[in-house]
C-alpha positions in Angstrom: 62.0 0.9 98.6 63.5 -0.9 101.6 63.8 -4.6 102.0 60.6 -4.7 104.2 58.6 -3.2 101.4 58.2 0.2 103.1 58.4 3.4 101.1 58.7 6.5 103.4 56.8 9.4 101.7 56.9 12.1 104.3 58.7 12.5 107.7 58.3 15.0 110.5 61.8 15.6 111.6 60.8 18.7 113.7 58.7 16.3 116.0 61.9 14.5 117.2 63.6 17.9 117.8 60.6 19.3 119.7 59.3 16.1 121.7 60.5 13.3 123.6 59.0 10.3 121.6 57.9 7.8 124.4 56.2 5.0 122.2 55.1 4.7 118.6 52.1 3.1 116.9 51.4 2.3 113.2 48.1 3.2 112.1 46.1 2.9 108.9 44.5 6.0 107.6 41.1 6.5 105.9 41.7 8.5 102.6 39.7 9.4 99.4 41.0 8.6 95.9 42.5 11.8 95.1 44.3 11.9 98.4 46.2 8.6 97.9 47.1 9.7 94.4 48.6 12.7 95.7 50.3 11.0 98.7 51.9 8.6 96.3 53.4 11.6 94.4 54.9 12.6 97.9 52.8 15.8 98.1 52.3 15.6 101.9 53.4 17.9 104.9 53.2 16.5 108.4 54.8 19.5 110.1 51.8 21.0 111.7 49.9 17.8 112.2 48.7 16.2 115.4 46.3 13.2 116.3 43.5 13.1 118.9 41.0 11.0 120.2 37.4 12.0 120.0 34.2 9.8 120.6 36.4 6.6 120.8 38.1 7.1 117.5 41.5 8.4 116.5 41.7 11.3 114.3 44.4 12.9 112.4 44.3 17.0 112.3 46.1 19.7 110.2 48.0 17.2 107.9 48.3 18.9 104.5 47.8 16.7 101.6 47.9 18.8 98.3 45.3 18.6 95.7 45.6 16.2 93.0 46.1 18.0 89.7 43.8 15.7 87.6 41.2 15.4 90.3 38.9 18.3 88.9 35.6 18.3 90.9 36.4 15.2 92.8 39.4 16.9 94.7 39.5 16.9 98.5 40.0 19.5 101.2 43.8 19.7 101.7 43.7 19.8 105.4 40.7 17.9 106.2 40.4 15.7 109.4 41.2 12.0 108.6 40.3 9.0 110.6 43.1 6.7 111.9 42.6 3.0 112.0 43.9 1.5 115.4 42.8 -1.3 117.6 40.4 -0.6 120.2 42.8 -1.4 122.9 45.5 0.8 121.4 42.8 3.7 121.3 42.0 3.3 125.0 45.6 3.1 125.9 46.5 6.3 124.1 43.4 8.0 125.5 44.5 7.3 129.0 48.1 8.3 128.2 47.2 11.5 126.4 45.0 12.7 129.5 48.4 13.0 131.5 49.9 16.5 131.6 52.2 17.3 128.7 51.6 14.3 126.5 50.2 14.6 123.0 50.1 12.4 119.7 52.3 13.6 117.0 52.6 12.1 113.4 56.3 11.0 112.8 56.2 9.6 109.2 53.8 8.6 106.4 54.7 5.5 104.2 53.4 2.9 101.9 53.5 -0.8 103.2 52.1 -3.4 101.2 50.3 -1.0 99.1 48.5 0.5 102.0 49.3 4.0 103.4 50.2 4.0 107.1 51.1 6.7 109.6 53.4 6.3 112.5 52.2 8.3 115.3 54.3 8.8 118.5 53.1 9.4 122.0 55.2 12.6 122.8 56.0 14.7 125.7 57.3 18.3 125.0 60.8 19.4 125.4 61.9 22.4 127.1 64.4 24.8 125.6 67.3 23.5 127.6 66.5 19.8 126.6 66.7 21.0 122.8 70.1 22.5 123.5 71.4 19.4 125.2 70.1 17.2 122.2 71.9 19.5 119.8 75.2 19.2 121.9 75.0 15.5 122.0 74.4 15.3 118.2 77.4 17.6 117.7 79.6 15.6 119.9 78.5 12.3 118.2 79.4 13.9 114.7 82.7 15.3 116.0 83.7 11.7 117.3 82.7 10.1 113.9 84.7 12.7 112.0 87.7 12.0 114.3 87.4 8.3 113.7 87.1 8.7 110.0 90.1 11.1 109.8 92.2 8.5 112.0 91.4 5.6 109.8 92.6 7.3 106.5 
């Protein structure tokens, strides 16, 4: 648990590799009882997930939350569509931005904040292959500089 009271339960590292993240938004998520119990155990996969706006509401698609072992007949569908809780102005802003060519909404991380489950969604623009190679090159150069500084200080 960090000093802000945020406990990160799942991250989508692939999203930052595949997309340029322009803006991020924090959204609440509507869950059932067995879903939140499964999330608290860290049984979430954001990798294939995405968000969209339909009928003036934000929805989260393809996020896999495993079934709760003690859930018996009250268990949920692991990949059901879940409603996101955003302010109306944020929804309209996202709707306008996702209409532009190449922009989409991607879940970046799922965390607990003050006892509530939140999802951080990012307005993302897809990277081309050469952009991904450039990112890898910059990361390797940064790592090499850190290694050289660490060795010099020893």
